[in-house]
C-alpha positions in Angstrom: 0.0 0.0 0.0 1.6 3.3 -1.1 1.5 6.5 1.0 -1.4 8.2 -0.8 -3.5 5.1 -0.5 -2.7 4.9 3.3 -3.7 8.6 3.7 -7.0 8.0 1.9 -7.9 4.9 3.9 -7.0 6.7 7.2 -9.1 9.7 6.2 -12.2 7.6 5.3 -11.8 5.7 8.6 -11.7 9.0 10.5 -14.8 10.2 8.7 -16.7 7.0 9.6 -15.8 7.3 13.3 -16.9 11.0 13.2 -20.2 10.0 11.6 -20.8 7.4 14.3 -20.0 9.9 17.1 -22.5 12.4 15.7 -25.3 9.8 15.5 -24.5 8.7 19.0 -25.1 12.1 20.4 -28.7 12.2 19.2 -29.3 8.7 20.7 -27.7 9.4 24.0 -30.2 12.1 24.9 -32.9 9.4 24.4 -31.1 7.0 26.7 -30.7 9.4 29.5 -34.1 10.9 29.2 -35.7 7.5 29.7 -33.4 6.3 32.5 -32.7 9.1 35.0 -34.2 12.1 36.7 -32.5 15.4 35.7 -33.2 17.4 38.8 -30.8 18.0 41.7 -31.8 14.6 43.3 -30.8 12.5 40.4 -29.7 9.0 41.2 -26.6 7.5 39.6 -27.6 5.6 36.5 -25.9 3.8 33.7 -27.4 3.0 30.2 -26.1 0.9 27.4 -27.6 -0.1 24.1 -27.3 -0.6 20.4 -28.8 1.5 17.6 -28.8 2.3 13.9 -29.3 5.5 12.1 -29.6 7.0 8.6 -28.7 10.6 8.0 -29.3 12.4 4.7 -27.3 15.6 4.5 -28.3 18.5 2.2 -25.1 18.6 0.1 -25.4 17.9 -3.6 -25.2 14.3 -4.7 -24.2 13.0 -1.3 -25.2 9.5 -0.2 -27.0 8.7 3.0 -24.8 8.0 6.1 -25.9 4.7 7.6 -24.3 3.7 10.9 -24.7 1.1 13.7 -22.9 1.7 17.0 -23.1 1.0 20.7 -24.8 3.5 23.0 -23.5 4.5 26.5 -24.8 7.0 29.1 -24.3 7.9 32.7 -25.8 10.5 35.0 -25.6 11.5 38.6 -26.0 14.7 40.7 -22.9 16.3 39.2 -22.5 15.1 35.6 -24.3 13.8 32.6 -22.2 11.8 30.1 -22.7 10.1 26.8 -20.4 9.0 24.0 -20.2 12.5 22.5 -21.5 14.8 25.2 -20.5 15.8 28.7 -22.5 18.1 31.0 -21.2 19.3 34.3 -24.1 20.4 36.5 -23.3 23.9 38.0 -26.7 24.2 39.6 -29.8 21.9 39.7 -33.1 21.8 41.5 -36.5 20.1 40.7 -37.2 22.2 37.6 -34.0 24.0 36.5 -30.5 22.8 35.6 -27.5 25.0 34.6 -24.7 23.2 33.0 -21.2 23.5 31.4 -21.5 21.5 28.2 -18.9 20.0 25.8 -20.2 18.0 22.8 -19.1 16.8 19.4 -21.1 17.7 16.3 -20.6 15.9 13.0 -21.1 18.6 10.4 -19.1 18.8 7.3 -17.9 16.5 4.5 -14.9 15.2 2.6 -14.4 15.9 -1.1 -14.8 12.2 -1.8 -18.3 12.2 -0.4 -19.8 13.5 -3.6 -18.7 14.1 -7.2 -19.9 17.7 -6.8 -17.6 18.3 -3.8 -14.5 17.3 -5.7 -11.8 19.9 -5.3 -13.2 21.2 -2.0 -11.1 21.2 1.1 -12.4 18.9 3.9 -14.8 20.4 6.4 -14.4 18.7 9.7 -16.8 18.2 12.6 -15.8 19.9 15.8 -16.0 19.9 19.6 -18.2 22.6 21.0 -18.1 24.0 24.5 -20.2 26.5 26.4 -23.3 26.7 28.7 -26.7 25.0 28.7 -29.9 25.5 30.7 -32.7 22.9 31.0 -36.1 24.0 32.4 -38.6 21.3 33.1 -42.2 22.7 33.7 -45.8 21.4 33.7 -46.2 22.4 30.0 -42.9 21.3 28.3 -39.2 20.8 28.6 -37.2 23.8 27.4 -33.5 23.6 26.6 -31.1 26.4 25.6 -27.4 26.2 24.8 -24.7 28.7 23.7 -21.6 27.0 22.3 -18.3 28.0 20.7 -16.1 25.9 18.5 -13.3 24.6 20.7 -11.7 22.6 18.0 -10.8 25.7 15.9 -12.1 24.3 12.7 -14.9 26.8 11.9 -14.1 29.2 14.8 -17.8 29.8 14.9 -20.6 30.0 17.5 -24.1 28.6 17.8 -27.2 29.2 19.9 -30.0 26.7 20.2 -33.5 26.6 21.8 -35.6 23.5 21.9 -39.1 22.6 23.3 -40.2 19.1 23.8 -42.8 17.1 25.8 -43.2 13.4 26.4 -46.8 12.1 26.4 -47.0 8.8 28.2 -49.4 6.1 27.1 -48.8 3.2 29.5 -45.6 1.5 28.3 -45.5 3.7 25.2 -44.2 7.3 25.1 -44.4 9.9 22.3 -42.2 13.0 22.4 -42.7 15.7 19.8 -40.0 18.5 19.6 -39.4 21.7 17.9 -36.1 23.6 17.9 -34.5 26.7 16.4 -30.7 27.2 16.0 -28.7 30.2 15.1 -25.2 30.0 13.5 -22.7 32.9 13.2 -21.0 33.9 9.9 -17.9 31.9 10.6 -19.9 28.7 11.0 -21.9 29.2 7.9 -18.9 30.2 5.8 -16.9 27.2 6.9 -19.5 24.5 6.3 -21.4 26.1 3.4 -19.1 28.6 1.8 -16.9 28.1 -1.3 -13.5 29.7 -1.3 -12.1 31.3 -4.5 -9.6 28.5 -5.1 -12.4 25.9 -4.7 -14.7 27.6 -7.4 -15.4 25.6 -10.6 -17.7 25.8 -13.5 -21.1 25.2 -12.0 -19.8 25.9 -8.4 -19.2 29.6 -7.9 -17.4 31.2 -5.0 -19.7 31.8 -2.0 -19.2 33.6 1.3 -21.7 32.5 4.0 -23.5 34.8 6.4 -25.1 34.2 9.8 -28.2 32.1 9.5 -30.5 29.7 11.4 -32.4 26.4 11.0 -35.6 24.9 12.4 -35.9 21.3 13.4 -39.1 19.4 13.9 -38.9 15.8 15.3 -40.8 13.0 16.9 -39.5 10.2 19.2 -41.5 7.1 20.1 -40.2 4.9 23.0 -41.6 1.6 24.3 -40.6 0.1 27.7 -42.3 -3.2 28.4 -40.4 -3.3 31.7 -38.4 -0.5 33.5 -34.9 -1.6 32.4 -35.6 -2.1 28.7 -36.5 0.6 26.1 -36.9 0.5 22.4 -37.1 3.8 20.5 -37.6 5.3 17.1 -36.7 8.9 16.3 -37.2 11.0 13.2 -36.2 14.6 12.6 -36.1 17.1 9.7 -34.0 20.3 9.7 -35.0 23.2 7.5 -32.2 25.7 6.8 -32.3 29.5 6.7 -31.6 31.7 3.6 -27.9 32.1 3.9 -27.4 28.4 4.1 -29.9 27.5 1.4 -28.1 30.0 -0.9 -24.9 27.9 -0.9 -24.1 26.3 -4.2 -23.1 23.2 -2.2 -26.6 22.4 -1.2 -29.0 20.3 -3.3 -32.0 21.0 -1.1 -33.0 23.2 1.7 -33.3 20.5 4.4 -31.8 17.4 5.8 -33.2 14.5 7.7 -32.3 11.8 10.3 -33.9 8.6 11.3 -32.7 6.4 14.2 -33.8 3.3 16.0 -32.3 1.4 18.9 -32.5 -0.6 22.1 -31.4 0.6 25.6 -30.8 -1.3 28.8 -30.8 0.7 32.1 -28.8 -0.6 35.1 
């Protein structure tokens, strides 16, 4: 195997690992939500499981990312941990939790992911750190987070608000959610911009501006007994104008579907 082939294989392997980490993050919230209390009196709780997911990004001619990985979660009075997210609880009571948050997000692509992306520099996922607040009330659960790119890839920032509520029907639970996320100019330009040296016929240079997205999703969980949970989750994200205007995008939205099993200790 020559040097260029080794680099290509290593790059593809790293991309696969990154994709799995990104999918794991969405699953981990399901595991912890079904297995522990999130107030100041949370009991120590481990969760393990296995899942599969299919992610369709909005980039032109890009294939779906299909992954299967193990799930892992842990929570107690001070921390909430999953494969790709760590929360340190700075303050918590029966309804409000303030946290330091560090998490991995799998945005981006490699030029080999799509013929249209040939000649583009790789856009890597990143580790994001900042603060988060979770407010559980009688109407819904409200989550807010403000994060900055600690990996230095995009050097950007993002703010997200999400509202969700679980409706219990015996062993079955249904949780609709609605979220809005804002991205600064650096984030949008890194992931959806086209630098002058990357421009080609049919792919003009593009400088991104700050933008937002709206996500709507639905999670269904089934727990025949307390320790065992099956879940199905589907979400669609609609992008704002500055992202939709990128020549890299084939459509204005992306979707994700996941299914899995969780065992709670």
